[in-house]
C-alpha positions as CSV (number, residue, x, y, z in Angstrom):
1,X,0.1,0.0,-0.1
2,X,1.3,3.6,-0.7
3,X,2.9,5.2,2.2
4,X,0.8,8.2,2.2
5,X,-2.3,6.2,2.3
6,X,-1.0,4.5,5.3
7,X,-0.3,7.6,7.1
8,X,-4.0,8.9,6.2
9,X,-5.6,5.8,7.5
10,X,-3.4,5.6,10.6
11,X,-4.2,8.9,12.0
12,X,-8.0,8.8,12.2
13,X,-7.7,5.2,13.4
14,X,-5.2,6.5,16.2
15,X,-7.5,9.7,16.9
16,X,-10.6,7.2,17.5
17,X,-8.8,4.9,19.7
18,X,-7.2,7.9,21.7
19,X,-10.6,9.6,22.1
20,X,-12.1,6.2,23.3
21,X,-9.2,6.1,26.0
22,X,-9.9,9.6,27.0
23,X,-13.7,8.8,27.4
24,X,-13.1,5.7,29.4
25,X,-10.6,7.6,31.5
26,X,-13.1,10.3,32.0
27,X,-15.6,7.7,33.3
28,X,-13.6,6.1,35.7
29,X,-12.1,9.3,37.1
30,X,-15.7,10.5,37.6
31,X,-16.5,7.7,39.6
32,X,-13.2,8.0,41.7
33,X,-14.1,11.6,42.2
34,X,-17.4,10.9,43.4
35,X,-16.2,8.0,45.7
36,X,-13.3,10.3,47.2
37,X,-15.6,13.2,47.6
38,X,-18.1,11.3,49.6
39,X,-15.5,9.5,51.5
40,X,-13.9,12.7,52.6
41,X,-17.3,14.1,53.5
42,X,-17.9,11.1,55.6
43,X,-14.4,11.4,57.0
44,X,-15.1,14.9,58.2
45,X,-18.3,14.2,59.4
46,X,-17.1,11.5,61.8
47,X,-14.1,14.0,62.8
48,X,-16.6,16.7,63.5
49,X,-19.0,14.2,65.5
50,X,-15.8,13.0,67.5
51,X,-14.7,16.6,68.3
52,X,-18.3,17.9,69.2
53,X,-18.9,14.8,71.3
54,X,-16.1,15.1,73.3
55,X,-16.4,18.9,74.0
56,X,-20.0,18.3,75.0
57,X,-19.2,15.6,77.1
58,X,-16.6,17.6,78.9
59,X,-18.9,20.5,79.1
60,X,-21.7,18.2,80.7
61,X,-19.2,16.5,83.2
62,X,-18.0,20.1,84.2
63,X,-21.6,21.2,84.6
64,X,-22.4,18.1,86.7
65,X,-19.5,18.4,89.0
66,X,-20.2,22.3,89.3
67,X,-23.8,21.5,90.1
68,X,-22.5,19.3,93.2
69,X,-20.5,22.4,94.4
70,X,-23.4,24.7,94.0
71,X,-25.8,22.3,95.9
72,X,-23.6,22.5,98.7
73,X,-23.9,26.3,98.9
74,X,-26.3,28.9,100.2
75,X,-27.3,31.3,97.4
76,X,-27.2,34.4,99.8
77,X,-24.3,33.6,102.0
78,X,-22.0,32.2,99.3
79,X,-23.2,34.5,96.4
80,X,-19.6,35.7,95.7
81,X,-17.9,32.2,95.9
82,X,-20.7,30.7,93.5
83,X,-20.3,33.5,91.2
84,X,-16.6,33.2,91.0
85,X,-16.8,29.5,90.3
86,X,-19.3,30.0,87.4
87,X,-16.9,32.7,85.9
88,X,-14.2,30.1,86.0
89,X,-16.5,27.5,84.5
90,X,-17.6,29.8,81.7
91,X,-13.9,30.9,80.7
92,X,-12.5,27.5,80.8
93,X,-15.3,25.4,79.4
94,X,-16.2,28.0,76.5
95,X,-19.6,28.6,77.4
96,X,-21.0,32.3,76.5
97,X,-22.5,32.3,80.0
98,X,-23.2,30.0,83.1
99,X,-25.7,30.7,85.6
100,X,-28.0,29.2,88.4
101,X,-31.7,29.7,88.5
102,X,-33.5,29.0,91.7
103,X,-37.1,27.8,91.2
104,X,-38.4,29.1,94.8
105,X,-37.0,32.5,95.1
106,X,-36.9,33.3,91.3
107,X,-33.1,34.3,91.8
108,X,-30.2,34.0,89.4
109,X,-26.7,34.0,89.8
110,X,-24.8,34.5,86.6
111,X,-21.1,34.6,85.5
112,X,-21.8,37.8,83.5
113,X,-21.5,41.1,85.2
114,X,-25.1,41.5,86.2
115,X,-27.8,39.0,87.2
116,X,-30.9,39.0,85.0
117,X,-33.7,39.7,87.9
118,X,-32.1,43.0,88.6
119,X,-32.6,44.0,84.9
120,X,-35.8,42.1,83.7
121,X,-38.5,42.5,86.0
122,X,-40.9,39.9,84.3
123,X,-38.1,37.3,84.2
124,X,-39.6,34.1,85.5
125,X,-37.1,31.1,86.1
126,X,-39.7,28.5,86.0
127,X,-40.9,29.8,82.6
128,X,-37.5,29.4,80.9
129,X,-36.9,26.7,78.3
130,X,-34.1,25.1,80.4
131,X,-36.2,24.8,83.7
132,X,-38.9,23.4,81.6
133,X,-37.0,20.7,79.9
134,X,-35.1,19.4,83.1
135,X,-38.5,19.4,85.0
136,X,-39.7,17.1,82.4
137,X,-36.8,14.9,81.8
138,X,-35.4,15.1,85.4
139,X,-31.9,14.7,84.2
140,X,-29.3,16.8,82.3
141,X,-30.7,17.9,79.0
142,X,-30.4,20.2,75.8
143,X,-32.7,22.9,75.1
144,X,-34.0,23.5,71.6
145,X,-32.6,26.9,70.2
146,X,-34.4,29.9,71.7
147,X,-33.7,33.7,71.8
148,X,-31.5,34.8,75.0
149,X,-33.1,37.7,77.0
150,X,-30.0,39.6,77.2
151,X,-28.0,38.7,74.0
152,X,-31.2,38.8,71.8
153,X,-29.6,36.0,69.7
154,X,-30.5,32.2,69.4
155,X,-28.6,30.2,72.2
156,X,-28.8,26.5,73.1
157,X,-28.5,25.6,76.8
158,X,-27.3,22.6,78.6
159,X,-29.1,22.4,81.9
160,X,-28.4,20.1,84.9
161,X,-31.3,19.9,87.6
162,X,-30.3,20.2,91.3
163,X,-32.4,18.6,93.8
164,X,-32.7,19.1,97.4
165,X,-35.1,16.8,99.5
166,X,-36.4,15.1,96.3
167,X,-37.5,18.3,94.9
168,X,-36.2,20.5,92.0
169,X,-34.5,23.4,93.9
170,X,-32.4,25.2,91.2
171,X,-31.0,24.6,87.7
172,X,-27.3,25.1,86.6
173,X,-27.3,26.2,83.0
174,X,-24.5,26.7,80.4
175,X,-25.3,28.6,77.2
176,X,-23.5,28.7,74.0
177,X,-24.5,30.8,70.9
178,X,-26.1,29.1,67.9
179,X,-24.0,31.3,65.5
180,X,-20.9,30.0,67.1
181,X,-21.8,26.3,66.2
182,X,-22.8,27.2,62.7
183,X,-19.7,29.0,62.0
184,X,-17.6,26.1,63.3
185,X,-19.4,23.7,61.4
186,X,-19.3,25.7,58.3
187,X,-15.4,26.0,58.8
188,X,-15.0,22.4,59.4
189,X,-17.1,21.5,56.0
190,X,-15.3,24.0,53.7
191,X,-16.5,23.7,50.2
192,X,-17.6,25.9,47.2
193,X,-19.8,23.1,45.9
194,X,-22.0,22.8,48.9
195,X,-23.1,23.9,52.6
196,X,-23.5,22.2,56.1
197,X,-26.1,22.6,58.8
198,X,-27.3,21.1,62.2
199,X,-30.6,19.5,62.5
200,X,-32.4,18.8,65.9
201,X,-35.5,16.7,67.1
202,X,-38.3,16.4,64.5
203,X,-36.1,17.3,61.4
204,X,-35.8,21.0,62.6
205,X,-33.0,23.0,60.9
206,X,-31.1,25.1,63.3
207,X,-29.8,27.7,60.7
208,X,-31.0,27.6,56.9
209,X,-29.0,30.6,55.8
210,X,-26.4,30.5,53.2
211,X,-27.7,27.3,52.1
212,X,-28.0,25.8,48.5
213,X,-31.4,24.2,48.6
214,X,-34.8,25.4,49.8
215,X,-35.7,23.6,53.0
216,X,-39.3,24.6,52.9
217,X,-39.9,22.4,49.7
218,X,-42.0,19.5,50.5
219,X,-40.0,17.0,48.8
220,X,-37.0,18.2,50.6
221,X,-38.8,18.1,54.0
222,X,-39.5,14.4,53.3
223,X,-35.5,13.9,52.6
224,X,-34.8,15.5,55.9
225,X,-37.2,13.6,57.7
226,X,-35.8,10.3,56.4
227,X,-32.4,11.5,57.4
228,X,-33.5,12.4,60.8
229,X,-35.0,8.7,61.2
230,X,-31.8,7.1,59.8
231,X,-29.5,9.2,61.7
232,X,-26.3,8.2,60.1
233,X,-25.3,7.4,56.6
234,X,-25.0,9.2,53.1
235,X,-27.3,9.6,50.0
236,X,-27.8,10.9,46.6
237,X,-30.9,12.7,45.8
238,X,-32.3,14.6,42.7
239,X,-34.1,18.0,43.8
240,X,-35.6,20.2,41.4
241,X,-33.2,18.6,38.4
242,X,-30.1,18.9,40.2
243,X,-28.3,15.8,41.7
244,X,-27.2,16.4,45.5
245,X,-24.9,14.4,47.9
246,X,-26.0,14.1,51.6
247,X,-23.8,12.9,54.3
248,X,-25.1,12.8,57.7
249,X,-24.1,11.6,61.3
250,X,-25.4,12.0,64.9
251,X,-23.6,14.3,67.2
252,X,-24.0,15.6,70.7
253,X,-24.8,12.0,71.7
254,X,-28.0,11.9,69.6
255,X,-29.3,15.4,70.4
256,X,-28.6,16.7,66.9
257,X,-27.6,15.5,63.3
258,X,-24.8,17.2,61.2
259,X,-25.8,17.3,57.5
260,X,-23.3,18.3,54.6
261,X,-24.7,18.7,51.2
262,X,-22.7,18.7,48.0
263,X,-24.0,19.5,44.4
264,X,-22.9,16.6,42.4
265,X,-22.4,18.3,38.9
266,X,-20.2,20.8,40.6
267,X,-17.6,18.4,41.9
268,X,-16.9,17.5,38.1
269,X,-16.2,20.7,37.0
270,X,-12.4,20.5,37.5
271,X,-12.5,17.1,35.9
272,X,-14.7,18.3,32.9
273,X,-12.4,21.1,32.5
274,X,-9.2,19.2,32.4
275,X,-10.9,16.5,30.0
276,X,-11.9,19.2,27.7
277,X,-8.4,20.7,27.7
278,X,-6.9,17.3,27.0
279,X,-9.2,16.8,24.0
280,X,-8.5,20.3,22.6
281,X,-4.6,19.8,23.1
282,X,-4.9,16.4,21.4
283,X,-6.7,17.8,18.7
284,X,-4.3,20.5,18.1
285,X,-1.5,17.9,18.3
286,X,-3.2,15.5,16.0
287,X,-3.7,18.3,13.4
288,X,0.0,19.4,14.1
289,X,1.1,15.8,13.9
290,X,-0.4,15.2,10.5
291,X,0.8,18.5,9.2
292,X,4.2,17.7,10.5
293,X,4.0,13.9,9.3
294,X,3.0,14.9,5.8
295,X,5.6,17.6,5.6
296,X,8.4,15.2,6.9
297,X,7.0,12.8,4.0
298,X,7.4,15.2,1.4
299,X,10.8,16.7,2.9
300,X,12.1,13.1,3.1
301,X,11.2,12.4,-0.4
302,X,12.9,15.6,-1.7
303,X,15.9,14.7,0.5
304,X,16.4,11.3,-1.2
305,X,16.2,13.2,-4.6
306,X,18.5,16.1,-3.9
307,X,20.5,17.4,-1.0
308,X,19.6,20.9,-1.9
309,X,16.1,20.0,-0.9
310,X,17.3,18.6,2.2
311,X,19.0,21.6,3.1
312,X,15.9,23.8,2.6
313,X,14.1,21.4,4.7
314,X,16.7,21.5,7.6
315,X,17.0,25.3,7.5
316,X,13.4,25.8,7.9
317,X,12.8,23.4,10.8
318,X,11.6,24.7,14.2
319,X,13.9,22.4,16.0
320,X,17.8,22.6,16.0
321,X,19.4,20.2,13.7
322,X,22.7,18.5,12.7
323,X,23.7,16.0,10.1
324,X,26.7,13.9,9.8
325,X,27.8,11.4,7.2
326,X,28.6,7.7,8.0
327,X,32.1,8.7,9.2
328,X,30.7,11.1,12.0
329,X,31.8,14.3,9.9
330,X,29.3,17.0,10.3
331,X,27.8,18.1,6.9
332,X,25.0,20.4,8.0
333,X,24.1,22.6,11.2
334,X,20.9,24.5,10.8
335,X,20.6,28.1,12.4
336,X,18.3,27.0,15.2
337,X,20.9,24.6,16.4
338,X,23.6,27.3,16.2
339,X,21.4,29.7,18.2
340,X,20.5,27.3,20.7
341,X,24.3,26.1,21.5
342,X,25.9,29.5,20.4
343,X,27.9,27.8,17.6
344,X,29.2,29.2,14.3
345,X,28.1,27.2,11.2
346,X,31.5,27.4,9.4
347,X,33.7,26.4,12.3
348,X,32.0,23.0,12.5
349,X,31.1,21.9,8.9
350,X,33.5,19.1,8.0
351,X,34.7,18.3,11.5
352,X,34.0,15.2,13.3
353,X,30.8,15.3,15.7
354,X,33.2,14.0,18.7
355,X,34.1,17.8,18.9
356,X,30.6,18.6,20.1
357,X,30.5,15.6,22.6
358,X,30.5,18.2,25.4
359,X,27.3,19.5,24.2
360,X,25.7,16.0,25.0
361,X,27.1,15.6,28.5
362,X,30.2,13.9,26.9
363,X,28.3,10.9,25.7
364,X,29.6,9.1,22.4
365,X,26.4,9.3,20.8
366,X,27.6,8.5,17.1
367,X,29.3,5.3,18.0
368,X,26.2,4.1,20.2
369,X,23.8,4.8,17.4
370,X,26.3,3.3,14.7
371,X,26.6,0.1,16.6
372,X,22.9,-0.2,17.3
373,X,20.9,1.4,14.4
374,X,17.6,0.4,16.2
375,X,18.5,2.7,19.0
376,X,17.4,6.3,19.5
377,X,19.4,8.3,22.2
378,X,17.8,11.1,24.2
379,X,20.3,13.6,26.2
380,X,18.7,16.2,28.2
381,X,20.5,19.7,28.6
382,X,20.0,22.7,30.5
383,X,21.1,25.9,28.7
384,X,20.6,29.4,29.9
385,X,17.6,28.1,32.2
386,X,16.1,26.5,29.2
387,X,15.8,22.6,28.7
388,X,16.3,21.1,25.4
389,X,15.9,17.4,24.6
390,X,18.6,16.1,22.1
391,X,17.6,13.0,20.2
392,X,19.9,11.3,17.8
393,X,18.4,9.4,14.8
394,X,20.4,6.8,12.6
395,X,20.0,7.5,8.9
396,X,19.5,4.6,7.0
397,X,19.5,3.7,3.3
398,X,17.1,1.0,2.4
399,X,16.2,0.4,5.9
400,X,19.4,-1.2,7.3
401,X,22.7,0.4,5.7
402,X,24.1,3.1,8.1
403,X,24.6,6.7,6.5
404,X,25.1,8.9,9.3
405,X,22.9,10.5,12.0
406,X,20.5,13.1,12.3
407,X,20.6,15.2,15.7
408,X,17.6,17.0,16.5
409,X,17.4,19.5,19.4
410,X,14.0,20.7,20.6
411,X,12.5,22.8,23.7
412,X,11.3,20.8,26.5
413,X,11.5,23.4,29.1
414,X,7.7,23.5,29.6
415,X,7.6,19.8,30.5
416,X,10.7,20.0,32.7
417,X,9.4,22.9,34.4
418,X,5.9,21.3,35.2
419,X,8.0,18.2,36.7
420,X,10.0,20.6,38.8
421,X,6.9,22.3,40.0
422,X,5.3,18.8,40.9
423,X,8.3,18.0,43.0
424,X,8.0,21.3,44.6
425,X,4.3,20.8,45.5
426,X,5.0,17.5,47.0
427,X,7.5,19.2,49.3
428,X,5.2,21.9,50.1
429,X,2.4,19.4,50.8
430,X,4.8,17.3,53.1
431,X,5.7,20.7,55.0
432,X,2.0,21.8,55.3
433,X,1.1,18.4,56.6
434,X,3.8,18.8,59.4
435,X,2.3,22.0,60.3
436,X,-1.3,20.5,60.5
437,X,0.2,17.7,62.6
438,X,1.8,20.0,65.0
439,X,-1.4,22.0,65.2
440,X,-3.3,18.6,66.0
441,X,-0.7,17.9,68.4
442,X,-1.1,21.4,70.4
443,X,-4.9,20.9,70.0
444,X,-4.6,17.4,71.9
445,X,-2.2,18.4,74.6
446,X,-4.9,21.2,75.1
447,X,-7.6,18.9,75.4
448,X,-5.7,16.5,77.7
449,X,-4.5,19.4,80.2
450,X,-7.8,21.5,80.1
451,X,-9.9,19.3,82.4
452,X,-7.5,18.6,85.1
453,X,-6.7,22.4,85.3
454,X,-10.4,23.3,85.5
455,X,-10.8,20.4,88.2
456,X,-7.6,22.0,90.2
457,X,-9.1,25.6,90.0
458,X,-12.5,24.0,91.3
459,X,-10.6,22.5,94.2
460,X,-8.6,25.5,95.0
461,X,-11.8,27.6,95.2
462,X,-13.5,24.8,97.3
463,X,-10.4,24.7,99.6
464,X,-10.7,28.6,100.1
465,X,-14.0,28.4,100.9
466,X,-13.5,25.7,103.8
467,X,-10.7,27.8,104.9
468,X,-13.0,30.9,105.4
469,X,-15.3,28.8,107.6
470,X,-12.4,27.3,109.8
471,X,-11.5,29.1,112.8
472,X,-7.8,29.7,112.8
473,X,-5.3,32.3,113.6
474,X,-5.5,35.4,111.2
475,X,-1.7,35.0,110.4
476,X,-2.0,31.4,109.6
477,X,-5.0,31.9,107.4
478,X,-3.4,34.7,105.7
479,X,-0.5,32.6,104.8
480,X,-2.6,29.5,103.6
481,X,-4.9,31.8,101.4
482,X,-1.8,33.5,100.1
483,X,-0.3,30.1,99.1
484,X,-3.6,29.2,97.6
485,X,-3.5,32.2,95.5
486,X,-0.2,31.5,94.2
487,X,-1.3,28.1,93.1
488,X,-4.3,29.6,91.3
489,X,-2.0,32.1,89.5
490,X,0.2,29.5,88.4
491,X,-2.8,27.4,87.3
492,X,-4.3,30.2,85.3
493,X,-0.9,30.9,83.7
494,X,-0.8,27.2,82.6
495,X,-4.3,27.8,81.2
496,X,-3.1,30.8,79.1
497,X,-0.1,28.7,77.7
498,X,-2.6,26.3,76.5
499,X,-4.8,28.6,74.8
500,X,-1.6,30.4,73.1
501,X,-0.3,26.9,71.8
502,X,-3.5,25.9,70.5
503,X,-4.2,28.8,68.6
504,X,-0.5,29.2,67.3
505,X,-0.7,26.7,64.6
506,X,-4.4,27.2,63.6
507,X,-4.6,27.8,59.9
508,X,-6.4,31.0,58.8
509,X,-9.1,30.2,56.1
510,X,-9.7,33.8,55.3
511,X,-8.4,37.2,55.9
512,X,-9.2,38.6,59.1
513,X,-8.3,42.1,60.8
514,X,-6.1,41.8,63.7
515,X,-3.2,43.7,65.8
516,X,0.3,42.7,65.0
517,X,1.2,43.0,68.7
518,X,-1.1,39.9,69.5
519,X,0.8,37.8,67.0
520,X,4.2,39.2,68.1
521,X,3.1,38.5,71.8
522,X,2.2,34.9,70.8
523,X,5.6,34.3,68.8
524,X,7.8,35.8,71.7
525,X,5.7,33.8,74.4
526,X,6.7,30.5,72.5
527,X,10.2,31.0,71.3
528,X,11.6,33.6,74.2
529,X,12.4,30.7,76.6
530,X,14.3,28.6,73.9
531,X,16.3,31.4,72.8
532,X,17.1,32.7,76.3
533,X,18.4,29.2,77.6
534,X,20.8,29.4,74.6
535,X,22.4,32.5,76.1
536,X,20.9,34.9,73.3
537,X,19.3,38.1,74.1
538,X,16.1,38.7,72.5
539,X,14.8,42.2,72.2
540,X,11.3,43.6,71.0
541,X,12.1,47.2,69.9
542,X,8.8,48.7,68.9
543,X,6.0,51.0,70.4
544,X,3.1,49.2,72.3
545,X,0.2,50.5,70.2
546,X,-2.3,49.4,67.8
547,X,-0.7,48.1,64.5
548,X,-4.1,47.3,63.0
549,X,-3.8,44.9,59.6
550,X,-6.2,42.9,57.4
551,X,-4.2,39.7,56.6
552,X,-3.7,35.9,57.3
553,X,-2.4,35.7,61.0
554,X,-1.3,32.2,61.0
555,X,1.0,32.8,57.8
556,X,2.7,35.8,59.2
557,X,3.2,33.9,62.5
558,X,4.9,31.0,60.2
559,X,7.2,33.4,58.5
560,X,8.4,35.3,61.5
561,X,8.8,32.1,63.6
562,X,11.1,30.7,60.7
563,X,13.3,33.8,60.5
564,X,13.8,34.0,64.4
565,X,14.6,30.3,64.4
566,X,17.0,30.7,61.5
567,X,18.8,33.5,63.4
568,X,18.9,31.4,66.7
569,X,20.7,28.5,64.8
570,X,23.4,30.6,63.4
571,X,24.1,32.4,66.5
572,X,24.1,29.2,68.5
573,X,26.7,28.2,66.0
574,X,28.7,31.5,66.7
575,X,28.6,31.0,70.4
576,X,30.3,27.4,70.1
577,X,33.1,29.1,68.7
578,X,33.2,31.8,71.2
579,X,31.6,31.7,74.8
580,X,32.0,35.2,75.5
581,X,30.1,36.2,72.2
582,X,27.0,38.4,73.2
583,X,24.4,37.1,71.0
584,X,21.3,38.9,70.1
585,X,18.1,39.2,68.2
586,X,16.1,42.3,67.7
587,X,12.6,42.6,66.4
588,X,11.3,45.9,65.4
589,X,8.1,47.3,63.7
590,X,8.0,50.3,61.4
591,X,4.8,51.8,60.5
592,X,4.3,53.7,57.0
593,X,1.2,55.2,55.6
594,X,0.0,51.9,53.6
595,X,2.1,49.4,55.3
596,X,4.4,48.0,58.1
597,X,7.9,46.6,57.8
598,X,9.0,44.1,60.5
599,X,12.7,43.6,60.8
600,X,14.4,40.6,62.4
601,X,18.0,41.4,63.1
602,X,20.7,39.5,64.5
603,X,24.6,39.7,64.9
604,X,25.3,36.1,63.6
605,X,27.8,35.3,60.8
606,X,25.5,36.9,58.1
607,X,24.6,35.7,54.4
608,X,27.6,35.5,52.0
609,X,27.8,37.3,48.8
610,X,27.8,33.8,47.1
611,X,24.7,32.8,48.3
612,X,22.6,35.9,48.8
613,X,20.9,35.0,45.3
614,X,19.8,31.5,46.2
615,X,18.6,31.8,49.8
616,X,14.9,31.9,48.5
617,X,15.2,29.1,46.2
618,X,13.5,25.5,46.9
619,X,15.9,22.9,48.6
620,X,18.8,25.6,49.2
621,X,20.4,25.1,52.6
622,X,23.4,26.0,54.5
623,X,22.7,23.5,57.3
624,X,23.8,20.3,55.7
625,X,21.7,17.3,56.2
626,X,19.9,18.9,59.1
627,X,18.3,21.3,56.7
628,X,15.5,20.8,54.1
629,X,15.9,24.0,52.2
630,X,12.2,24.8,52.4
631,X,12.1,27.1,55.2
632,X,12.8,30.6,53.4
633,X,11.4,29.3,50.2
634,X,8.0,28.5,52.0
635,X,8.1,31.9,53.5
636,X,8.6,33.6,50.1
637,X,5.9,31.3,48.5
638,X,3.4,32.5,51.1
639,X,3.9,36.0,50.3
640,X,3.6,35.2,46.4
641,X,0.3,33.1,46.9
642,X,-1.3,34.3,49.9
643,X,-0.2,37.5,51.6
644,X,0.1,40.8,50.1
645,X,3.6,41.9,51.0
646,X,7.3,40.6,50.4
647,X,10.0,39.1,52.5
648,X,13.6,40.5,51.6
649,X,17.2,40.2,53.0
650,X,17.6,44.0,53.4
651,X,21.2,43.6,55.2
652,X,23.6,40.7,54.6
653,X,25.9,41.1,57.6
654,X,26.9,43.1,60.8
655,X,23.9,42.9,61.3
656,X,21.9,40.5,59.4
657,X,18.4,41.9,58.9
658,X,15.5,40.2,57.1
659,X,12.5,42.6,56.4
660,X,8.8,41.5,56.2
661,X,6.8,44.1,54.3
662,X,2.8,43.8,55.1
663,X,0.3,45.9,53.5
664,X,-2.3,47.3,56.0
665,X,-5.4,46.4,53.7
666,X,-4.3,42.8,52.8
667,X,-4.9,41.8,49.1
């Protein structure tokens, strides 16, 4: 069969086959994306359930333990003591307010700055939702959402009944705002393709704002009722012509159900776009390939007929091209090849190809191809930040007689950069996962410490009350109360430390307005002890005022902590060489009209001129095996991708100063 007909037949068949592969791969990927999305939603729902159940369990236990304390106290005589305990409980357990309502006297003792009875003359304890539900259930119970008298917002209460002489005497209540729960849930299920909400008894939705479906629709109400009865699982439903994925699970020990919804078609948007791009690219390459193949066929025919036509073809090639005879002597070099490798045509024509082996990483490509004519050699070359592939193709007469080689140099910079970017992204993901793990660890430590600390505070309060009742000498009582006060101060300091560590590595999902002094305090609180124990003086050189900024606080913390850590490491090396060296780190803030500049200064060895241009590059490190080379690169990447600002080396040595530029209004 004529060659041109073979080519014409081959490409349509190949196109159809490749199109079928794309379609089959698309279907498989679509199912994979769906299963992965559902699996992720189920995983997030289970994590949210565990988190909420643990928190509510701790809150219930703390309320019930506190109820025992309140039961033993007199509302009038021990008013101040009860109020102090309620304030501690509200602060440590995360309630918006904690209070005791007395049934007979209609009195309320609150953790807030004022009691409700004094400000609301029509306030009736027995008519409050929390009193009615514990009276009905006779156990610790949750209320339905109701509007708080003071806050004028929806709240949910955990109510603990307190009995005296088999009679409901009073109720201990802890409130938390519904908005806080809804925001927490929205942050736990971040998705541009759906929404999440909480559902209570009887398929009632706590907050239907910013949802993607209409919950007043009769069919939707049936779905929600079915979900309420089933309690746990997932399902796909067609609502008003659109497919939705529901994932739901019980939380708060069965009191509520968390529900997340995804619009199924939207989760395929990226996949559809990529598939369409693949088809368009393939179509373009197919047309281009057909054109090139036809062109090469015609050109090859001309080469066989006349070397002049070969020369014309070679000079017009978009790739670099070198041709040798069977002895390895260069017979042709086109302009593109000369331009790529900065060669001059006349200098190499007639010379042996071995004189160009330095271009091919000193590989004897000619002898390799000559000894094995079925072999194509590919060499990769980096030239002036561009990457080229160099392919060596044997020239054969009648299919087997070796007549020379054709060397083609083509630009593969784009493919190489894509691979380098992929490797960089993998490193970044690893670093981010480490940060996430550190955040989880801090949260876990906070969770394990908080309940014992709360118990210690309650115990100290109880001991103080007991001592007040005991008749002992005034000086002895004063000393004991002083020691207890010191214990309370130390416990509260530990509680503050836990809060700082818990929040330090919490990722910022969106820009917020905050004071730079707050994050500077957190950073110094964490790193100052480690730095001072190394014999390094750390100085905060800035005014105590409001440095208001809109940005991502967690990312700024990460950058500054990295700079301070690098300075500490360099100063430790310096002190090993000279014990009397007075090492210091100074942090200053300069305010300008539209931006702040945070300078991190140290008197270490500095940054050498030979590495200044490379310190922000990935995988570049001066710490040997101890360094990853990702610290400063990630800092630079944070500013490029997330924060409106920059990080620069403003002074290389004596002293070394890194400057962080932050614009006040964010992005």
